[in-house]
C-alpha positions, 0 to 999 in steps of 0.5 A: 535880430541879435546878430544885427544888434551885435553889429551895433546897427541900431545906433542910439536906439538903445531900446532895441537892445534893452528889450532883447528877445522880448520882441520875439515873445508876445506873451511877455507883452500880453500874458496869455497871447496865443494869436496876433492880428496884423493890419496895414493902413495905406498912407499915400496921400490921395492927392498924389498922382499915378507918377508919384514916384517920379515926382518924389524923386524930382523933389531931390533935384530942387535944392531949395525945396524941403523934402519931408518923408511922405508918411510924415506929411499928414497926421501922426500915424501912431494916433490914427492907427492905434485908435482904429485898431482899438475900435476893432479890438472892442468889436471883436470882444463884443462878437466873442461875448455874443458867440462864446460868452464863456470866453473873455477877450484880453487884447492889446494894440500896438502901432510901432510903440513897443518891442514888437517884430512888426514886419516879421509878424506881418510877413508870417501872417500873409500881409506881404514879404520882407523886401531887401530894404527890410520893409514889408512889400505887398503885390497890391500895395507896395510898401507905402503903408503902416503896420499895426497889431492886436495881441489876443488870448484867443486861438484864431485860424492862421493865414498863409505867408506870401512868397517873396517877389524881389527876385534879382532886383537891387533898386533899393540897395543901388539908390540908397544915398548913404549905402545904409542897406549894407546887404539884402535884408540888412540896414545899418541904421547909423548910416540911414538918413531916416535914422540920422534926421529923426532918431539921432540926437547929436551932430550929423556925422560929417561924412553923411551931410552932403548925402542928406541933400534937401531931406530934412525929415526921413528918406523915401529913396528906397521906396520911390525906387521900388518897382512894386510901389507903382501899385501903392494904394492911396489913403482912404481917410483924410488924416494922411492928406498933406498938411500946409508946409509939409510939401513944396515949402522952401528950406528958408521958409521952414528955417524961419519958423520960431519954436512956437510956430514949429510946435503949432504947425506940427501939432498932431504930426509925427514930426513934433517928436524930433523937437525944434532943435533937431528940426533946425539942425536938419534944415541947417545941413540942407541949407548948407548943401543948397549953399554949396550947389549955388556957390558952384553955380549949378543954377543960373548965376543971377539966381545963384547970387540971390540964393547965396545971399538969402541963405547966408543972411538966414543962417547968420541971423539964426546963429545968434539965438540957437543951441550949440548943436544947431550953431555947429551945423550952421557954421559948417554950412557957412564954411562951405562958401570957403571951399568953393 
């Protein structure tokens, strides 16, 4: 990890550098930690069909449709998984008090919210192996799941690690739109669409805007291309069911949201964390890409003319009351008309 940080692959995620080796020392997060319980929670919506990978890939070929990463179409996983792990932790404490009253359980729950090496802990504890895209893979569940941990001060039996099963496959590396997976098991976050649309606070670098396509929050390409995800498990709780507007909505419909509507629609969603400005920034880029495709007549001429008119109208109207950051991306999008 230190080598990864030294290369600057973490981009603006300064917290990764700030915490340094703290990630590798659980006792610094909970004094007295001697064991870590790792868990996974499947999030693929129950409504997704068996051919969900092909369906998700097909969305990228519909430039008018807004594509949001699958994990973010339901409720914020941080809240859901943290609550369930906390309940589990309390039950463990109750059991320990019953069978070993001389011991008092100290525990702390983590769900992607602290300097924890989640994938490394999960792979060492047998939940799967690290794929070449750096995500955890499981033979029975692919990678469509969240990870969480409970740090405890009680020595527990260890579970064996799984052997890796990626073999010579390079599907995730080959499909990455920005070549963010610079080598097997190495991701340059600065190139990653998930990073650019979620973590990155400034302007989307010009060199990556076309590659965003119609993705406005996150990117699932390396997961939809992974053969192991044909075994992805469906979520067993309704929290991860698709919310209205998060799947199949058009870019223009989402761009028309006011800030008040954005906050209302994303209440309890992980999407809210990027804020309205970045939401508008991302959609402006996607609209620019759609504008370019329509101007190049990659669709029926009559449809192309109507789409260009609608997009230009929406971008122009929004420009008059947007931040400088959003205006910069709107102007870039409108400027694509003059390059065709």
